C-alpha positions in Angstrom: 113.2 288.0 56.0 110.9 287.7 53.1 107.4 289.0 52.5 104.6 286.5 52.8 103.0 285.7 49.4 100.0 283.3 49.7 100.0 282.5 46.0 97.2 280.2 44.9 95.7 279.3 48.2 92.3 279.6 49.8 92.1 282.6 52.1 91.3 280.5 55.2 94.7 278.9 55.0 96.4 282.3 54.7 95.6 283.0 58.4 98.3 282.5 61.0 98.2 279.1 62.7 99.9 278.2 66.0 101.4 274.8 66.8 102.9 273.5 70.0 105.9 271.3 69.3 105.3 268.0 71.0 108.7 266.4 70.4 112.2 267.7 69.5 112.3 268.5 65.8 114.5 270.2 63.3 112.6 272.7 61.1 114.2 273.7 57.8 113.8 277.1 56.2 114.6 278.0 52.7 117.3 280.6 53.5 117.8 283.5 51.1 115.7 282.1 48.3 112.0 281.3 48.0 111.0 277.7 47.7 109.9 278.1 44.0 113.4 279.5 43.2 115.3 276.6 44.6 116.4 274.6 41.6 119.9 273.1 42.1 121.9 271.4 44.9 123.6 274.7 45.9 120.3 276.3 46.7 119.4 273.3 49.0 122.8 273.6 50.7 121.8 277.2 51.8 118.8 276.1 53.8 118.7 277.0 57.4 117.8 274.6 60.2 116.1 275.5 63.4 116.2 273.2 66.4 112.8 273.1 68.0 112.3 271.5 71.4 109.3 270.1 73.1 107.2 273.0 74.4 108.2 275.5 71.7 105.4 277.2 69.8 105.6 278.1 66.1 103.5 280.5 64.1 103.0 279.6 60.4 101.0 280.5 57.3 100.6 278.4 54.3 101.3 279.2 50.6 101.3 277.7 47.1 103.7 279.0 44.5 101.6 277.6 41.6 98.1 276.3 41.1 99.3 272.7 40.8 102.0 272.7 43.6 101.5 271.4 47.1 101.0 273.9 49.9 104.0 274.7 52.1 104.7 276.7 55.2 105.9 280.2 55.8 107.4 280.4 59.3 106.4 283.6 61.1 107.8 283.2 64.6 109.0 280.8 67.2 108.3 281.1 70.9 111.1 279.3 72.8 112.3 279.5 76.4 110.4 282.7 77.1 111.6 284.5 74.0 110.2 285.2 70.6 112.3 284.9 67.4 110.8 286.3 64.1 111.9 284.3 61.0 109.4 285.4 58.3 110.7 283.0 55.6 109.4 280.2 53.5 110.1 276.6 54.6 110.4 273.2 52.9 107.9 271.8 55.4 104.7 271.0 53.6 101.1 271.6 54.7 100.6 267.8 54.2 103.4 267.1 56.6 101.9 269.4 59.2 98.4 267.8 58.7 99.8 264.2 58.9 101.7 265.0 62.1 99.1 267.1 64.0 98.4 265.4 67.3 101.8 263.7 67.3 104.6 266.2 66.5 102.4 269.3 66.2 99.5 270.2 68.5 97.2 272.8 67.0 96.8 275.5 69.6 95.5 278.3 67.3 92.2 279.0 69.1 93.7 279.0 72.6 96.7 281.1 71.5 94.5 283.7 69.8 92.4 283.8 72.9 95.5 284.4 75.1 96.7 287.2 72.8 93.2 288.9 73.0 93.2 288.6 76.8 96.7 290.1 77.0 95.8 293.0 74.8 92.7 293.7 77.0 94.8 293.6 80.2 97.6 295.8 79.0 
């Protein structure tokens, strides 16, 4: 697990976002290195894939490693089959990819998920 570092990103995009996976998909995390440290083919061979299935929920934050780089995702958690797995690692999935596929591959459920968490905390 690695610490979340937002880098050069607007504070609104540093919040946690929740997405429902709408189709089976393989998510790719960076592995032991940060995205900005990946420079040769050996680094890319150490990436970790996560098989997500329709109905899973992911929690992500976004980051930028430099002012001119594209924004990428930091995978916090995955809710799958009734369980929760914490990853807390950077990913090669870009913010642009998430935006382009919202409504198809990803369904933004941030507001409803946050409401559900608040309700649970009140009831417990």
